[in-house]
PDB file of N, CA, C and O in Angstrom:
ATOM      1  N   MET A   1      73.563  28.759   7.034  1.00  0.00           N
ATOM      2  CA  MET A   1      72.533  28.326   7.469  1.00  0.00           C
ATOM      3  C   MET A   1      72.723  26.629   7.144  1.00  0.00           C
ATOM      4  O   MET A   1      72.939  26.141   6.035  1.00  0.00           O
ATOM      5  N   THR A   2      72.593  25.979   8.288  1.00  0.00           N
ATOM      6  CA  THR A   2      72.678  24.461   8.078  1.00  0.00           C
ATOM      7  C   THR A   2      71.368  23.807   7.989  1.00  0.00           C
ATOM      8  O   THR A   2      70.457  24.139   8.748  1.00  0.00           O
ATOM      9  N   TYR A   3      71.199  22.707   6.918  1.00  0.00           N
ATOM     10  CA  TYR A   3      70.015  21.968   6.794  1.00  0.00           C
ATOM     11  C   TYR A   3      70.338  20.721   7.573  1.00  0.00           C
ATOM     12  O   TYR A   3      71.435  20.164   7.625  1.00  0.00           O
ATOM     13  N   ASN A   4      69.133  20.337   8.219  1.00  0.00           N
ATOM     14  CA  ASN A   4      69.354  19.042   8.978  1.00  0.00           C
ATOM     15  C   ASN A   4      68.152  17.972   8.279  1.00  0.00           C
ATOM     16  O   ASN A   4      67.058  18.414   7.929  1.00  0.00           O
ATOM     17  N   ARG A   5      68.399  17.013   8.184  1.00  0.00           N
ATOM     18  CA  ARG A   5      67.539  15.978   7.502  1.00  0.00           C
ATOM     19  C   ARG A   5      66.519  15.505   8.487  1.00  0.00           C
ATOM     20  O   ARG A   5      66.922  14.942   9.505  1.00  0.00           O
ATOM     21  N   TYR A   6      65.093  15.695   8.264  1.00  0.00           N
ATOM     22  CA  TYR A   6      64.148  15.055   9.194  1.00  0.00           C
ATOM     23  C   TYR A   6      63.477  14.031   8.641  1.00  0.00           C
ATOM     24  O   TYR A   6      63.126  14.016   7.461  1.00  0.00           O
ATOM     25  N   THR A   7      63.238  13.011   9.568  1.00  0.00           N
ATOM     26  CA  THR A   7      62.268  11.907   9.063  1.00  0.00           C
ATOM     27  C   THR A   7      60.950  12.167   9.404  1.00  0.00           C
ATOM     28  O   THR A   7      60.849  12.934  10.361  1.00  0.00           O
ATOM     29  N   PRO A   8      59.963  11.796   8.954  1.00  0.00           N
ATOM     30  CA  PRO A   8      58.512  11.918   9.421  1.00  0.00           C
ATOM     31  C   PRO A   8      58.407  11.777  10.965  1.00  0.00           C
ATOM     32  O   PRO A   8      57.680  12.530  11.614  1.00  0.00           O
ATOM     33  N   GLU A   9      59.214  10.709  11.587  1.00  0.00           N
ATOM     34  CA  GLU A   9      59.143  10.440  12.992  1.00  0.00           C
ATOM     35  C   GLU A   9      59.617  11.715  13.632  1.00  0.00           C
ATOM     36  O   GLU A   9      59.005  12.268  14.546  1.00  0.00           O
ATOM     37  N   LYS A  10      60.695  12.136  13.126  1.00  0.00           N
ATOM     38  CA  LYS A  10      61.422  13.303  13.945  1.00  0.00           C
ATOM     39  C   LYS A  10      60.463  14.518  13.887  1.00  0.00           C
ATOM     40  O   LYS A  10      60.467  15.331  14.811  1.00  0.00           O
ATOM     41  N   LEU A  11      59.663  14.654  12.849  1.00  0.00           N
ATOM     42  CA  LEU A  11      58.672  15.790  12.587  1.00  0.00           C
ATOM     43  C   LEU A  11      57.675  15.595  13.693  1.00  0.00           C
ATOM     44  O   LEU A  11      57.332  16.500  14.454  1.00  0.00           O
ATOM     45  N   ASP A  12      57.194  14.259  13.742  1.00  0.00           N
ATOM     46  CA  ASP A  12      56.162  13.974  14.802  1.00  0.00           C
ATOM     47  C   ASP A  12      56.621  14.283  16.204  1.00  0.00           C
ATOM     48  O   ASP A  12      55.812  14.816  16.963  1.00  0.00           O
ATOM     49  N   GLN A  13      57.844  14.002  16.625  1.00  0.00           N
ATOM     50  CA  GLN A  13      58.452  14.315  17.735  1.00  0.00           C
ATOM     51  C   GLN A  13      58.274  15.947  18.166  1.00  0.00           C
ATOM     52  O   GLN A  13      57.859  16.373  19.244  1.00  0.00           O
ATOM     53  N   LEU A  14      58.664  16.629  17.128  1.00  0.00           N
ATOM     54  CA  LEU A  14      58.588  17.969  17.268  1.00  0.00           C
ATOM     55  C   LEU A  14      57.239  18.549  17.433  1.00  0.00           C
ATOM     56  O   LEU A  14      56.944  19.551  18.085  1.00  0.00           O
ATOM     57  N   VAL A  15      56.565  17.879  16.841  1.00  0.00           N
ATOM     58  CA  VAL A  15      54.829  18.276  17.062  1.00  0.00           C
ATOM     59  C   VAL A  15      54.366  17.909  18.375  1.00  0.00           C
ATOM     60  O   VAL A  15      53.614  18.673  18.979  1.00  0.00           O
ATOM     61  N   LEU A  16      54.721  16.871  18.853  1.00  0.00           N
ATOM     62  CA  LEU A  16      54.306  16.262  20.227  1.00  0.00           C
ATOM     63  C   LEU A  16      55.034  17.467  21.265  1.00  0.00           C
ATOM     64  O   LEU A  16      54.341  17.944  22.164  1.00  0.00           O
ATOM     65  N   ARG A  17      56.236  17.847  21.109  1.00  0.00           N
ATOM     66  CA  ARG A  17      56.917  18.825  22.102  1.00  0.00           C
ATOM     67  C   ARG A  17      56.006  20.156  21.822  1.00  0.00           C
ATOM     68  O   ARG A  17      55.834  20.831  22.836  1.00  0.00           O
ATOM     69  N   LEU A  18      55.500  20.567  20.839  1.00  0.00           N
ATOM     70  CA  LEU A  18      54.773  21.785  20.555  1.00  0.00           C
ATOM     71  C   LEU A  18      53.371  21.466  21.355  1.00  0.00           C
ATOM     72  O   LEU A  18      52.848  22.291  22.103  1.00  0.00           O
ATOM     73  N   PHE A  19      52.923  20.381  21.141  1.00  0.00           N
ATOM     74  CA  PHE A  19      51.551  20.005  21.784  1.00  0.00           C
ATOM     75  C   PHE A  19      51.679  20.053  23.303  1.00  0.00           C
ATOM     76  O   PHE A  19      50.777  20.481  24.023  1.00  0.00           O
ATOM     77  N   ASP A  20      52.777  19.617  23.727  1.00  0.00           N
ATOM     78  CA  ASP A  20      53.070  19.733  25.174  1.00  0.00           C
ATOM     79  C   ASP A  20      53.116  21.130  25.785  1.00  0.00           C
ATOM     80  O   ASP A  20      52.497  21.491  26.786  1.00  0.00           O
ATOM     81  N   ILE A  21      53.920  21.845  25.057  1.00  0.00           N
ATOM     82  CA  ILE A  21      53.878  23.418  25.316  1.00  0.00           C
ATOM     83  C   ILE A  21      52.420  23.931  25.299  1.00  0.00           C
ATOM     84  O   ILE A  21      51.920  24.424  26.309  1.00  0.00           O
ATOM     85  N   ALA A  22      51.837  23.822  24.288  1.00  0.00           N
ATOM     86  CA  ALA A  22      50.521  24.298  24.154  1.00  0.00           C
ATOM     87  C   ALA A  22      49.425  23.754  25.356  1.00  0.00           C
ATOM     88  O   ALA A  22      48.444  24.381  25.756  1.00  0.00           O
ATOM     89  N   THR A  23      49.830  22.560  25.759  1.00  0.00           N
ATOM     90  CA  THR A  23      48.831  21.987  26.829  1.00  0.00           C
ATOM     91  C   THR A  23      49.328  22.777  28.199  1.00  0.00           C
ATOM     92  O   THR A  23      48.458  23.000  29.041  1.00  0.00           O
ATOM     93  N   VAL A  24      50.550  23.167  28.436  1.00  0.00           N
ATOM     94  CA  VAL A  24      50.828  23.796  29.592  1.00  0.00           C
ATOM     95  C   VAL A  24      50.115  25.170  29.465  1.00  0.00           C
ATOM     96  O   VAL A  24      49.511  25.585  30.454  1.00  0.00           O
ATOM     97  N   LEU A  25      50.138  25.906  28.330  1.00  0.00           N
ATOM     98  CA  LEU A  25      49.792  27.297  28.222  1.00  0.00           C
ATOM     99  C   LEU A  25      47.956  27.324  28.270  1.00  0.00           C
ATOM    100  O   LEU A  25      47.275  28.310  28.553  1.00  0.00           O
ATOM    101  N   ARG A  26      47.525  26.150  27.962  1.00  0.00           N
ATOM    102  CA  ARG A  26      46.058  26.041  27.922  1.00  0.00           C
ATOM    103  C   ARG A  26      45.605  25.692  29.379  1.00  0.00           C
ATOM    104  O   ARG A  26      44.523  26.103  29.800  1.00  0.00           O
ATOM    105  N   ASP A  27      46.424  24.949  30.127  1.00  0.00           N
ATOM    106  CA  ASP A  27      46.301  24.873  31.592  1.00  0.00           C
ATOM    107  C   ASP A  27      46.469  25.885  32.437  1.00  0.00           C
ATOM    108  O   ASP A  27      45.925  25.897  33.541  1.00  0.00           O
ATOM    109  N   ILE A  28      47.224  26.818  32.010  1.00  0.00           N
ATOM    110  CA  ILE A  28      47.402  28.215  32.683  1.00  0.00           C
ATOM    111  C   ILE A  28      46.256  28.927  32.426  1.00  0.00           C
ATOM    112  O   ILE A  28      45.652  29.491  33.339  1.00  0.00           O
ATOM    113  N   SER A  29      45.875  28.964  31.239  1.00  0.00           N
ATOM    114  CA  SER A  29      44.623  29.907  30.712  1.00  0.00           C
ATOM    115  C   SER A  29      43.261  29.377  31.647  1.00  0.00           C
ATOM    116  O   SER A  29      42.458  30.055  32.289  1.00  0.00           O
ATOM    117  N   LEU A  30      43.333  28.084  31.476  1.00  0.00           N
ATOM    118  CA  LEU A  30      42.093  27.413  32.316  1.00  0.00           C
ATOM    119  C   LEU A  30      42.105  27.711  33.845  1.00  0.00           C
ATOM    120  O   LEU A  30      41.072  27.915  34.482  1.00  0.00           O
ATOM    121  N   SER A  31      43.261  27.720  34.342  1.00  0.00           N
ATOM    122  CA  SER A  31      43.418  27.927  35.761  1.00  0.00           C
ATOM    123  C   SER A  31      43.239  29.482  36.119  1.00  0.00           C
ATOM    124  O   SER A  31      42.761  29.804  37.206  1.00  0.00           O
ATOM    125  N   ALA A  32      43.611  30.376  35.230  1.00  0.00           N
ATOM    126  CA  ALA A  32      43.473  31.721  35.501  1.00  0.00           C
ATOM    127  C   ALA A  32      41.858  32.107  35.454  1.00  0.00           C
ATOM    128  O   ALA A  32      41.341  32.974  36.159  1.00  0.00           O
ATOM    129  N   ARG A  33      41.271  31.405  34.621  1.00  0.00           N
ATOM    130  CA  ARG A  33      39.707  31.502  34.565  1.00  0.00           C
ATOM    131  C   ARG A  33      38.998  31.035  35.814  1.00  0.00           C
ATOM    132  O   ARG A  33      38.034  31.640  36.283  1.00  0.00           O
ATOM    133  N   LYS A  34      39.476  30.008  36.302  1.00  0.00           N
ATOM    134  CA  LYS A  34      38.851  29.335  37.523  1.00  0.00           C
ATOM    135  C   LYS A  34      39.222  30.085  38.506  1.00  0.00           C
ATOM    136  O   LYS A  34      38.436  30.057  39.454  1.00  0.00           O
ATOM    137  N   MET A  35      40.289  30.863  38.653  1.00  0.00           N
ATOM    138  CA  MET A  35      40.712  31.637  39.672  1.00  0.00           C
ATOM    139  C   MET A  35      40.176  33.122  39.631  1.00  0.00           C
ATOM    140  O   MET A  35      40.383  33.945  40.522  1.00  0.00           O
ATOM    141  N   LYS A  36      39.446  33.354  38.454  1.00  0.00           N
ATOM    142  CA  LYS A  36      38.932  34.548  38.109  1.00  0.00           C
ATOM    143  C   LYS A  36      39.813  35.712  38.090  1.00  0.00           C
ATOM    144  O   LYS A  36      39.566  36.810  38.588  1.00  0.00           O
ATOM    145  N   LEU A  37      41.036  35.301  37.364  1.00  0.00           N
ATOM    146  CA  LEU A  37      42.039  36.463  37.255  1.00  0.00           C
ATOM    147  C   LEU A  37      41.956  36.951  35.708  1.00  0.00           C
ATOM    148  O   LEU A  37      41.863  36.173  34.759  1.00  0.00           O
ATOM    149  N   ASP A  38      41.998  38.202  35.620  1.00  0.00           N
ATOM    150  CA  ASP A  38      41.523  38.968  34.409  1.00  0.00           C
ATOM    151  C   ASP A  38      42.933  38.887  33.530  1.00  0.00           C
ATOM    152  O   ASP A  38      42.926  38.798  32.302  1.00  0.00           O
ATOM    153  N   ASP A  39      44.031  38.928  34.259  1.00  0.00           N
ATOM    154  CA  ASP A  39      45.148  38.886  33.490  1.00  0.00           C
ATOM    155  C   ASP A  39      46.218  38.303  34.271  1.00  0.00           C
ATOM    156  O   ASP A  39      46.051  38.159  35.482  1.00  0.00           O
ATOM    157  N   ILE A  40      47.380  37.924  33.672  1.00  0.00           N
ATOM    158  CA  ILE A  40      48.586  37.322  34.161  1.00  0.00           C
ATOM    159  C   ILE A  40      49.851  38.098  33.480  1.00  0.00           C
ATOM    160  O   ILE A  40      50.017  38.180  32.263  1.00  0.00           O
ATOM    161  N   PRO A  41      50.684  38.633  34.436  1.00  0.00           N
ATOM    162  CA  PRO A  41      51.834  39.272  33.897  1.00  0.00           C
ATOM    163  C   PRO A  41      53.020  38.194  33.456  1.00  0.00           C
ATOM    164  O   PRO A  41      53.779  37.518  34.151  1.00  0.00           O
ATOM    165  N   ILE A  42      52.865  38.315  31.992  1.00  0.00           N
ATOM    166  CA  ILE A  42      53.882  37.148  31.381  1.00  0.00           C
ATOM    167  C   ILE A  42      54.851  38.112  30.494  1.00  0.00           C
ATOM    168  O   ILE A  42      54.389  39.045  29.837  1.00  0.00           O
ATOM    169  N   HIS A  43      56.090  37.832  30.532  1.00  0.00           N
ATOM    170  CA  HIS A  43      57.055  38.437  29.526  1.00  0.00           C
ATOM    171  C   HIS A  43      56.933  37.570  28.312  1.00  0.00           C
ATOM    172  O   HIS A  43      57.158  36.376  28.506  1.00  0.00           O
ATOM    173  N   ASP A  44      56.619  37.942  27.092  1.00  0.00           N
ATOM    174  CA  ASP A  44      56.087  37.282  26.077  1.00  0.00           C
ATOM    175  C   ASP A  44      56.887  37.738  24.715  1.00  0.00           C
ATOM    176  O   ASP A  44      56.606  37.240  23.625  1.00  0.00           O
ATOM    177  N   ARG A  45      57.811  38.635  24.867  1.00  0.00           N
ATOM    178  CA  ARG A  45      58.451  39.087  23.682  1.00  0.00           C
ATOM    179  C   ARG A  45      59.285  38.037  22.931  1.00  0.00           C
ATOM    180  O   ARG A  45      59.174  37.878  21.715  1.00  0.00           O
ATOM    181  N   LYS A  46      60.105  37.343  23.683  1.00  0.00           N
ATOM    182  CA  LYS A  46      60.889  36.156  23.056  1.00  0.00           C
ATOM    183  C   LYS A  46      59.845  35.028  22.504  1.00  0.00           C
ATOM    184  O   LYS A  46      60.005  34.510  21.399  1.00  0.00           O
ATOM    185  N   ALA A  47      58.942  34.751  23.226  1.00  0.00           N
ATOM    186  CA  ALA A  47      58.095  33.676  22.748  1.00  0.00           C
ATOM    187  C   ALA A  47      57.304  34.033  21.550  1.00  0.00           C
ATOM    188  O   ALA A  47      56.996  33.150  20.749  1.00  0.00           O
ATOM    189  N   ALA A  48      56.970  35.206  21.378  1.00  0.00           N
ATOM    190  CA  ALA A  48      56.240  35.858  20.191  1.00  0.00           C
ATOM    191  C   ALA A  48      57.345  35.798  18.995  1.00  0.00           C
ATOM    192  O   ALA A  48      57.088  35.411  17.855  1.00  0.00           O
ATOM    193  N   LEU A  49      58.538  36.219  19.419  1.00  0.00           N
ATOM    194  CA  LEU A  49      59.494  36.181  18.295  1.00  0.00           C
ATOM    195  C   LEU A  49      59.698  34.746  17.838  1.00  0.00           C
ATOM    196  O   LEU A  49      59.738  34.483  16.636  1.00  0.00           O
ATOM    197  N   TRP A  50      59.823  33.852  18.734  1.00  0.00           N
ATOM    198  CA  TRP A  50      59.961  32.467  18.427  1.00  0.00           C
ATOM    199  C   TRP A  50      58.787  31.777  17.494  1.00  0.00           C
ATOM    200  O   TRP A  50      58.954  31.007  16.548  1.00  0.00           O
ATOM    201  N   CYS A  51      57.591  32.264  18.024  1.00  0.00           N
ATOM    202  CA  CYS A  51      56.480  31.620  17.145  1.00  0.00           C
ATOM    203  C   CYS A  51      56.611  32.249  15.757  1.00  0.00           C
ATOM    204  O   CYS A  51      56.475  31.520  14.775  1.00  0.00           O
ATOM    205  N   ASP A  52      56.855  33.495  15.616  1.00  0.00           N
ATOM    206  CA  ASP A  52      57.007  34.059  14.188  1.00  0.00           C
ATOM    207  C   ASP A  52      58.136  33.409  13.427  1.00  0.00           C
ATOM    208  O   ASP A  52      58.025  33.247  12.212  1.00  0.00           O
ATOM    209  N   GLN A  53      59.223  33.026  14.083  1.00  0.00           N
ATOM    210  CA  GLN A  53      60.120  32.427  13.412  1.00  0.00           C
ATOM    211  C   GLN A  53      59.914  30.800  13.101  1.00  0.00           C
ATOM    212  O   GLN A  53      60.493  30.203  12.193  1.00  0.00           O
ATOM    213  N   LEU A  54      59.095  30.284  13.917  1.00  0.00           N
ATOM    214  CA  LEU A  54      58.683  28.913  13.818  1.00  0.00           C
ATOM    215  C   LEU A  54      57.622  28.739  12.739  1.00  0.00           C
ATOM    216  O   LEU A  54      57.475  27.684  12.120  1.00  0.00           O
ATOM    217  N   GLU A  55      56.854  29.889  12.540  1.00  0.00           N
ATOM    218  CA  GLU A  55      55.841  29.712  11.559  1.00  0.00           C
ATOM    219  C   GLU A  55      56.595  29.955  10.180  1.00  0.00           C
ATOM    220  O   GLU A  55      56.270  29.304   9.187  1.00  0.00           O
ATOM    221  N   GLN A  56      57.581  30.881  10.138  1.00  0.00           N
ATOM    222  CA  GLN A  56      58.293  30.919   8.771  1.00  0.00           C
ATOM    223  C   GLN A  56      59.116  29.467   8.612  1.00  0.00           C
ATOM    224  O   GLN A  56      59.163  28.936   7.503  1.00  0.00           O
ATOM    225  N   TRP A  57      59.619  28.988   9.517  1.00  0.00           N
ATOM    226  CA  TRP A  57      60.381  27.773   9.219  1.00  0.00           C
ATOM    227  C   TRP A  57      59.305  26.631   8.803  1.00  0.00           C
ATOM    228  O   TRP A  57      59.498  25.875   7.850  1.00  0.00           O
ATOM    229  N   ALA A  58      58.382  26.600   9.462  1.00  0.00           N
ATOM    230  CA  ALA A  58      57.161  25.661   8.861  1.00  0.00           C
ATOM    231  C   ALA A  58      56.838  25.857   7.354  1.00  0.00           C
ATOM    232  O   ALA A  58      56.741  24.965   6.511  1.00  0.00           O
ATOM    233  N   SER A  59      56.698  27.124   7.185  1.00  0.00           N
ATOM    234  CA  SER A  59      56.250  27.559   5.744  1.00  0.00           C
ATOM    235  C   SER A  59      57.413  27.062   4.755  1.00  0.00           C
ATOM    236  O   SER A  59      57.195  26.337   3.784  1.00  0.00           O
ATOM    237  N   LYS A  60      58.632  27.528   5.115  1.00  0.00           N
ATOM    238  CA  LYS A  60      59.797  27.119   4.153  1.00  0.00           C
ATOM    239  C   LYS A  60      59.883  25.487   4.235  1.00  0.00           C
ATOM    240  O   LYS A  60      60.148  24.817   3.237  1.00  0.00           O
ATOM    241  N   SER A  61      59.648  24.949   5.442  1.00  0.00           N
ATOM    242  CA  SER A  61      59.852  23.385   5.327  1.00  0.00           C
ATOM    243  C   SER A  61      58.869  22.595   4.271  1.00  0.00           C
ATOM    244  O   SER A  61      59.228  21.654   3.563  1.00  0.00           O
ATOM    245  N   ARG A  62      57.410  23.237   4.318  1.00  0.00           N
ATOM    246  CA  ARG A  62      56.367  22.635   3.587  1.00  0.00           C
ATOM    247  C   ARG A  62      56.957  22.966   2.016  1.00  0.00           C
ATOM    248  O   ARG A  62      56.937  22.057   1.186  1.00  0.00           O
ATOM    249  N   ILE A  63      57.475  24.295   1.660  1.00  0.00           N
ATOM    250  CA  ILE A  63      58.166  24.298   0.310  1.00  0.00           C
ATOM    251  C   ILE A  63      59.241  23.437  -0.050  1.00  0.00           C
ATOM    252  O   ILE A  63      59.383  23.005  -1.194  1.00  0.00           O
ATOM    253  N   ALA A  64      60.085  23.149   1.007  1.00  0.00           N
ATOM    254  CA  ALA A  64      61.205  22.123   0.668  1.00  0.00           C
ATOM    255  C   ALA A  64      60.682  20.777   0.684  1.00  0.00           C
ATOM    256  O   ALA A  64      61.363  19.890   0.169  1.00  0.00           O
ATOM    257  N   LEU A  65      59.486  20.484   1.243  1.00  0.00           N
ATOM    258  CA  LEU A  65      58.867  19.118   0.879  1.00  0.00           C
ATOM    259  C   LEU A  65      58.529  18.972  -0.583  1.00  0.00           C
ATOM    260  O   LEU A  65      58.889  18.027  -1.286  1.00  0.00           O
ATOM    261  N   GLU A  66      57.616  20.262  -1.070  1.00  0.00           N
ATOM    262  CA  GLU A  66      57.101  20.109  -2.266  1.00  0.00           C
ATOM    263  C   GLU A  66      58.234  20.236  -3.345  1.00  0.00           C
ATOM    264  O   GLU A  66      58.048  19.780  -4.473  1.00  0.00           O
ATOM    265  N   ILE A  67      59.349  20.826  -3.017  1.00  0.00           N
ATOM    266  CA  ILE A  67      60.424  20.733  -4.149  1.00  0.00           C
ATOM    267  C   ILE A  67      60.968  19.408  -4.080  1.00  0.00           C
ATOM    268  O   ILE A  67      61.059  18.822  -5.159  1.00  0.00           O
ATOM    269  N   THR A  68      61.395  18.735  -2.924  1.00  0.00           N
ATOM    270  CA  THR A  68      61.844  17.318  -2.876  1.00  0.00           C
ATOM    271  C   THR A  68      60.968  16.334  -3.631  1.00  0.00           C
ATOM    272  O   THR A  68      61.398  15.490  -4.418  1.00  0.00           O
ATOM    273  N   ALA A  69      59.700  16.530  -3.312  1.00  0.00           N
ATOM    274  CA  ALA A  69      58.669  15.608  -4.168  1.00  0.00           C
ATOM    275  C   ALA A  69      58.693  15.706  -5.641  1.00  0.00           C
ATOM    276  O   ALA A  69      58.610  14.687  -6.327  1.00  0.00           O
ATOM    277  N   LEU A  70      58.818  17.054  -6.235  1.00  0.00           N
ATOM    278  CA  LEU A  70      58.795  17.447  -7.444  1.00  0.00           C
ATOM    279  C   LEU A  70      60.231  16.769  -8.147  1.00  0.00           C
ATOM    280  O   LEU A  70      60.235  16.167  -9.220  1.00  0.00           O
ATOM    281  N   ASP A  71      61.323  16.989  -7.366  1.00  0.00           N
ATOM    282  CA  ASP A  71      62.584  16.541  -7.829  1.00  0.00           C
ATOM    283  C   ASP A  71      62.630  15.028  -8.095  1.00  0.00           C
ATOM    284  O   ASP A  71      63.229  14.525  -9.045  1.00  0.00           O
ATOM    285  N   ARG A  72      61.881  14.296  -7.086  1.00  0.00           N
ATOM    286  CA  ARG A  72      62.004  12.854  -7.348  1.00  0.00           C
ATOM    287  C   ARG A  72      61.061  12.353  -8.293  1.00  0.00           C
ATOM    288  O   ARG A  72      61.163  11.210  -8.740  1.00  0.00           O
ATOM    289  N   GLU A  73      59.955  13.301  -8.696  1.00  0.00           N
ATOM    290  CA  GLU A  73      59.030  12.799  -9.799  1.00  0.00           C
ATOM    291  C   GLU A  73      59.818  13.185 -11.008  1.00  0.00           C
ATOM    292  O   GLU A  73      59.495  12.537 -12.003  1.00  0.00           O
ATOM    293  N   THR A  74      60.713  14.018 -11.182  1.00  0.00           N
ATOM    294  CA  THR A  74      61.442  14.168 -12.396  1.00  0.00           C
ATOM    295  C   THR A  74      62.700  13.467 -12.675  1.00  0.00           C
ATOM    296  O   THR A  74      63.214  13.506 -13.793  1.00  0.00           O
ATOM    297  N   GLU A  75      63.227  12.805 -11.656  1.00  0.00           N
ATOM    298  CA  GLU A  75      64.231  11.965 -11.764  1.00  0.00           C
ATOM    299  C   GLU A  75      64.175  10.906 -12.871  1.00  0.00           C
ATOM    300  O   GLU A  75      63.093  10.342 -13.035  1.00  0.00           O
ATOM    301  N   PRO A  76      65.115  10.599 -13.577  1.00  0.00           N
ATOM    302  CA  PRO A  76      65.115   9.644 -14.780  1.00  0.00           C
ATOM    303  C   PRO A  76      65.070   8.256 -13.954  1.00  0.00           C
ATOM    304  O   PRO A  76      65.057   7.180 -14.553  1.00  0.00           O
TER     305      PRO A  76
END
């Protein structure tokens, strides 16, 4: 596993990408309601897997942040 260093700005860029994706999906749901469509055939297996992995990554990243902060507090 390769670790990459993230600045707060790089994390913000990732968040903005996720918001953009969420906006597209929200637009789809609003359009479907407006068109009175009860369902939309969407293949979602990979998206669901990616979301699960992203949630795990976010949790591990939070832990890494806390460990990094604790390490800095204990440095001489």
